[in-house]
C-alpha positions as CSV (number, residue, x, y, z in Angstrom):
1,M,-4.4,1.8,-16.9
2,K,-1.3,-0.3,-16.2
3,A,-0.6,-1.8,-12.8
4,L,1.5,-4.4,-11.1
5,V,-0.9,-7.2,-10.3
6,F,-0.4,-10.1,-7.8
7,H,-1.4,-13.5,-9.2
8,G,-0.5,-15.8,-6.3
9,S,2.8,-16.9,-4.7
10,G,5.7,-16.0,-7.0
11,K,3.5,-14.5,-9.7
12,S,2.9,-10.9,-10.7
13,A,2.6,-8.9,-13.9
14,W,2.5,-5.3,-15.2
15,E,-0.7,-5.4,-17.1
16,D,-3.9,-3.6,-18.0
17,V,-6.5,-3.1,-15.3
18,A,-9.6,-1.0,-14.9
19,D,-9.1,2.6,-13.9
20,P,-10.0,3.3,-10.2
21,G,-13.0,5.5,-9.4
22,I,-14.5,7.2,-6.4
23,Q,-16.3,4.6,-4.3
24,D,-16.8,6.6,-1.1
25,A,-17.3,10.3,-0.4
26,T,-13.9,10.4,1.5
27,D,-11.9,8.9,-1.5
28,A,-9.4,10.7,-3.7
29,I,-8.0,9.4,-7.0
30,V,-4.3,10.1,-7.4
31,R,-2.3,10.0,-10.6
32,V,0.9,8.3,-9.5
33,D,4.2,10.1,-10.3
34,A,6.6,8.0,-8.2
35,V,6.5,4.7,-6.4
36,T,8.9,2.4,-4.6
37,I,9.1,-1.2,-3.7
38,C,9.0,-2.4,-0.1
39,G,10.4,-5.5,1.4
40,T,6.8,-6.3,2.4
41,D,6.0,-6.6,-1.3
42,L,8.6,-9.3,-1.6
43,H,7.0,-11.1,1.4
44,I,3.6,-10.9,-0.4
45,L,5.2,-12.5,-3.5
46,K,6.7,-15.3,-1.4
47,G,3.2,-16.1,-0.1
48,D,4.0,-14.9,3.5
49,L,0.8,-12.8,3.6
50,P,-2.1,-15.1,2.5
51,E,-4.7,-12.4,3.1
52,V,-3.5,-10.7,-0.1
53,R,-5.8,-12.0,-2.8
54,P,-4.7,-12.8,-6.3
55,G,-5.8,-9.9,-8.6
56,T,-4.7,-7.2,-6.1
57,V,-2.6,-4.3,-7.3
58,L,0.5,-4.2,-5.1
59,G,2.2,-1.2,-3.5
60,H,1.6,1.1,-0.6
61,E,3.9,4.1,-1.1
62,A,3.5,6.9,-3.7
63,V,3.8,10.5,-4.6
64,G,1.4,11.9,-7.2
65,E,-1.2,14.5,-8.2
66,V,-4.8,14.4,-7.0
67,V,-7.1,14.2,-10.0
68,E,-10.5,13.7,-8.4
69,V,-12.0,13.8,-4.8
70,G,-15.2,12.6,-3.2
71,S,-17.8,15.0,-1.8
72,D,-16.5,14.8,1.8
73,V,-12.8,15.4,1.1
74,R,-11.8,18.8,2.5
75,M,-8.0,18.8,2.9
76,V,-6.9,18.1,-0.7
77,R,-8.3,18.9,-4.1
78,P,-7.5,18.2,-7.7
79,G,-4.1,19.6,-8.8
80,D,-2.5,19.1,-5.3
81,R,0.7,17.1,-5.3
82,V,0.6,14.7,-2.4
83,L,2.4,12.0,-0.5
84,V,0.3,8.9,-0.3
85,S,0.9,7.2,3.1
86,C,1.2,3.5,3.5
87,I,-1.4,3.8,6.3
88,T,-5.0,4.8,5.8
89,A,-6.8,6.5,8.7
90,C,-10.5,7.2,9.2
91,G,-9.7,9.6,12.1
92,R,-12.9,8.6,14.0
93,C,-12.5,5.2,15.5
94,R,-11.0,4.5,18.9
95,Y,-7.5,3.7,17.5
96,C,-7.3,6.7,15.2
97,R,-8.4,9.0,18.1
98,E,-5.4,7.6,20.0
99,G,-3.0,8.2,17.1
100,S,-2.8,4.4,16.4
101,Y,-3.7,4.8,12.8
102,G,-2.2,1.5,11.8
103,Q,-4.9,-0.3,13.8
104,C,-7.8,1.7,12.3
105,R,-11.1,-0.2,12.5
106,A,-13.1,1.7,10.0
107,G,-11.7,0.7,6.7
108,G,-8.1,1.9,7.4
109,G,-4.8,0.7,8.6
110,W,-2.5,-1.0,6.1
111,I,-4.9,-1.6,3.3
112,L,-3.2,-0.3,0.1
113,G,-1.6,-3.2,-1.8
114,H,-2.8,-5.5,1.0
115,L,-6.6,-5.6,1.3
116,I,-7.4,-3.2,-1.6
117,D,-5.6,-2.2,-4.8
118,G,-2.4,-0.3,-4.1
119,T,0.0,2.3,-5.6
120,Q,2.1,0.4,-8.1
121,A,-0.1,1.6,-10.9
122,E,-0.7,4.7,-13.0
123,Y,-3.6,5.7,-10.7
124,V,-4.7,4.8,-7.2
125,R,-7.8,5.2,-5.1
126,V,-6.9,6.5,-1.6
127,P,-9.7,6.0,1.0
128,H,-10.0,8.6,3.8
129,A,-7.9,10.9,1.8
130,D,-7.9,13.8,4.3
131,L,-5.8,11.9,6.8
132,S,-4.1,9.5,4.4
133,T,-2.3,12.0,2.1
134,Y,0.1,14.8,2.8
135,A,0.4,17.9,0.6
136,L,3.8,18.5,-0.9
137,R,3.9,22.3,-1.4
138,G,7.6,22.9,-1.9
139,A,10.3,22.0,-4.4
140,V,10.6,18.4,-3.0
141,D,12.0,15.7,-5.2
142,S,9.5,12.9,-5.6
143,K,12.1,10.2,-5.2
144,D,13.0,11.7,-1.8
145,A,9.4,12.3,-0.7
146,V,8.2,8.8,-1.5
147,L,10.6,7.4,1.2
148,L,8.4,9.1,3.8
149,A,5.4,7.0,2.8
150,D,6.7,4.0,4.7
151,I,10.3,3.3,5.5
152,F,11.3,6.4,7.5
153,P,8.1,6.6,9.7
154,T,8.3,2.8,10.1
155,A,11.9,2.8,11.2
156,Y,11.5,5.8,13.4
157,E,8.2,4.8,15.1
158,A,8.4,1.0,15.3
159,G,12.2,0.9,15.8
160,V,13.6,4.1,17.4
161,L,10.6,5.3,19.4
162,N,9.3,1.9,20.4
163,G,12.8,0.9,21.3
164,R,13.2,4.1,23.5
165,V,16.6,5.1,22.2
166,R,18.2,7.6,24.6
167,P,21.4,9.5,24.8
168,A,24.5,7.4,25.4
169,D,22.7,4.1,24.5
170,T,24.3,1.3,22.6
171,V,21.9,0.6,19.7
172,V,22.2,-2.5,17.5
173,V,20.3,-2.6,14.2
174,V,20.0,-6.1,12.8
175,G,19.4,-5.8,9.1
176,A,20.9,-3.0,7.1
177,G,18.3,-2.9,4.3
178,P,16.2,0.3,3.7
179,I,14.3,0.0,7.0
180,G,17.5,-0.7,9.0
181,L,19.3,2.2,7.4
182,A,16.5,4.5,8.1
183,A,16.5,3.3,11.7
184,I,20.2,4.2,11.9
185,A,19.7,7.6,10.5
186,T,16.8,8.4,12.8
187,A,18.4,6.9,15.9
188,R,21.1,9.6,15.5
189,F,18.5,12.1,16.5
190,Y,18.9,10.9,20.1
191,T,22.7,10.9,20.3
192,P,23.4,7.3,21.3
193,E,26.9,6.5,22.3
194,R,27.2,4.0,19.5
195,I,25.2,2.3,16.8
196,I,26.2,-1.2,15.6
197,A,24.8,-2.4,12.3
198,V,24.5,-6.1,11.5
199,D,24.0,-7.7,8.1
200,L,25.3,-10.4,5.8
201,A,25.9,-8.1,2.8
202,P,29.2,-6.1,2.9
203,A,27.6,-3.4,0.6
204,R,24.8,-2.8,3.1
205,L,27.3,-2.6,6.0
206,D,29.2,0.0,4.0
207,A,25.9,1.9,3.5
208,A,25.3,1.7,7.3
209,K,28.6,3.3,7.9
210,R,27.7,6.2,5.6
211,L,24.4,6.6,7.4
212,G,26.0,6.9,10.8
213,A,26.8,3.4,12.2
214,D,29.9,3.5,14.4
215,A,30.6,-0.2,14.0
216,V,29.4,-3.0,11.7
217,A,29.5,-6.8,11.9
218,S,28.4,-9.8,9.8
219,A,25.3,-11.6,11.2
220,G,26.1,-14.5,13.5
221,D,28.6,-15.1,16.2
222,E,30.8,-12.2,15.0
223,A,28.0,-9.7,15.7
224,E,27.1,-11.1,19.1
225,Q,30.8,-11.1,20.2
226,L,31.2,-7.5,19.0
227,V,28.3,-6.3,21.0
228,A,29.6,-8.2,24.1
229,D,33.1,-6.7,23.6
230,L,31.9,-3.1,23.2
231,T,29.5,-3.3,26.2
232,E,31.8,-5.2,28.6
233,G,29.5,-8.2,28.4
234,L,26.4,-6.3,29.4
235,G,24.6,-6.2,26.0
236,A,22.9,-3.4,24.0
237,D,20.4,-1.0,25.5
238,V,18.3,-1.2,22.3
239,V,18.2,-3.9,19.6
240,I,16.1,-3.2,16.5
241,E,15.1,-6.2,14.4
242,A,14.8,-5.2,10.7
243,V,14.9,-8.4,8.8
244,G,11.9,-10.6,9.6
245,V,13.3,-14.1,10.0
246,P,13.4,-16.2,13.1
247,A,17.2,-16.3,13.4
248,S,17.6,-12.6,13.4
249,F,14.9,-12.1,16.1
250,E,16.4,-14.7,18.3
251,A,19.8,-13.1,17.9
252,C,18.3,-9.8,19.0
253,T,17.1,-11.3,22.2
254,R,20.6,-12.6,22.9
255,M,22.3,-9.3,22.3
256,V,20.0,-7.1,24.5
257,R,21.1,-6.2,28.1
258,P,18.9,-6.9,31.2
259,G,16.4,-4.1,31.3
260,G,16.9,-3.3,27.6
261,H,14.5,-3.1,24.7
262,V,14.0,-5.3,21.6
263,A,12.0,-3.5,18.9
264,N,10.8,-5.8,16.2
265,V,10.2,-4.0,12.9
266,G,10.7,-6.9,10.4
267,V,7.7,-8.6,8.7
268,H,7.8,-12.3,9.8
269,G,6.4,-15.0,7.6
270,K,7.4,-17.9,10.0
271,P,7.2,-18.4,13.8
272,A,10.2,-17.4,15.9
273,T,11.0,-19.0,19.2
274,L,10.7,-16.8,22.3
275,H,13.2,-18.1,24.7
276,L,11.5,-17.2,27.9
277,E,13.6,-19.7,29.8
278,D,16.4,-17.1,29.4
279,L,14.5,-13.9,29.1
280,W,12.1,-14.2,32.1
281,I,14.6,-12.9,34.5
282,K,16.1,-10.2,32.4
283,N,13.3,-7.5,32.5
284,V,13.5,-7.2,28.7
285,T,10.8,-5.3,26.9
286,I,9.9,-6.6,23.5
287,T,7.7,-4.5,21.2
288,T,6.1,-5.3,17.9
289,G,4.3,-2.8,15.8
290,L,2.9,-1.7,12.5
291,V,3.7,1.9,11.7
292,D,1.0,4.4,12.6
293,T,2.6,7.3,10.5
294,Y,1.8,9.9,13.2
295,S,5.4,11.1,12.7
296,T,5.1,11.8,9.0
297,P,4.4,15.6,9.3
298,T,7.5,15.9,11.5
299,L,9.7,13.9,9.1
300,L,8.4,15.9,6.1
301,R,9.6,19.1,7.8
302,M,12.9,17.5,8.6
303,M,13.4,16.4,5.0
304,A,12.5,19.9,3.7
305,A,15.2,21.2,6.1
306,G,17.8,18.8,4.7
307,Q,18.0,16.7,8.0
308,L,17.0,13.3,6.5
309,P,19.4,11.5,4.2
310,T,16.7,10.3,1.8
311,S,18.6,10.6,-1.4
312,S,21.5,8.4,-0.2
313,L,19.1,5.4,0.1
314,V,17.9,5.5,-3.5
315,T,20.3,3.4,-5.5
316,H,18.2,2.6,-8.6
317,T,15.6,4.5,-10.6
318,F,13.3,3.2,-13.4
319,P,10.5,4.4,-15.6
320,M,7.1,3.2,-14.3
321,D,6.7,0.6,-17.1
322,A,9.9,-1.1,-15.9
323,M,8.2,-2.4,-12.8
324,E,9.0,-6.1,-13.4
325,E,12.7,-5.2,-13.9
326,A,12.7,-3.1,-10.8
327,Y,11.3,-6.0,-8.8
328,E,14.1,-8.3,-10.1
329,V,16.8,-5.8,-9.1
330,F,15.3,-5.2,-5.7
331,A,14.8,-8.9,-5.0
332,R,18.4,-9.6,-5.8
333,A,19.8,-6.9,-3.6
334,A,22.8,-8.9,-2.5
335,D,23.9,-9.1,-6.1
336,T,22.7,-5.7,-7.4
337,G,23.5,-3.6,-4.4
338,A,20.0,-2.2,-4.4
339,L,18.8,-0.4,-1.3
340,K,15.7,1.5,-2.4
341,V,14.4,1.5,-6.0
342,V,12.1,4.3,-7.2
343,L,10.0,4.3,-10.4
344,G,8.9,7.5,-12.0
345,G,9.8,10.5,-9.9
346,P,9.8,13.8,-11.9
347,Q,11.6,16.8,-10.5
348,H,9.5,19.7,-9.1
349,D,11.6,22.9,-8.9
350,A,8.8,25.4,-8.6
351,L,6.7,26.1,-5.6
352,T,3.1,25.0,-5.8
353,I,0.8,28.0,-5.4
354,R,-2.6,27.3,-3.9
355,T,-5.4,29.8,-4.3
356,P,-8.5,30.0,-2.1
């Protein structure tokens, strides 16, 4: 089959690799219909995640059709159209029993495109398939559904829920890329008084307005002054970091009010300074977190009901064999205006009928 293979910092190629096969009784093999590219994939290509070994197929988000299952798989079967989650869950270890699937200690967590071959391929092996795939039984567009493999649950869980967004809050989202935009959309569920989006790219700030931001500002002194002005100098109740660079994290800690929450979502490749000399007295809660995807079933129902603006985040589509071009467009988002790129993604207009 063809797949996007990582060959070390700054190097990847769409090339021939061996087809995946069943290795464990809980595996499923999925023929990939649609994939997307994550900012984390760009971090891998920069060398920010050294645990990703050369030779690994990248990608951790997909929609596709199950073509083969192991003997212990009970929830899906060949012919089922499924969402492949970015998080793999065994369902049995301590963390999975607590719903913390991202910390699975039995061969799960974030492994696809990280510790094992991922989804940016024509086929993918999905371990622990019963808890790591979600059946798509309705007329759901693949390019919409694939956004629920990672960005929406990540933004919602690690940003909005960890940040404890509440009615009448002032929420600042630093970084208006796909994750930041999904955080804006899902923060609206809790009727905050205002949402302020911060980014360097005017196109992304425009997108933030369309997704529900009440005010926008360019990153830097302008943003910090705007937050101070709108909160009478108090600071924001919740600040969500969705970039993953030291300057943005440190800015978040300056914009939060005493007693507020900073929810870090961005993937950091370098150390950030924690200014405890300023923060120790402010009763600030700082959370970090890999997504657990416990919210995926809820978000799928909301998407089916038309309550998630998934389509508005997809700015570019490509055939699967244009993977390298898609990476180039996504990596140059400031120039191309790319938010989310989707490869593949056929339409499904008929209901899937399952027989006993």
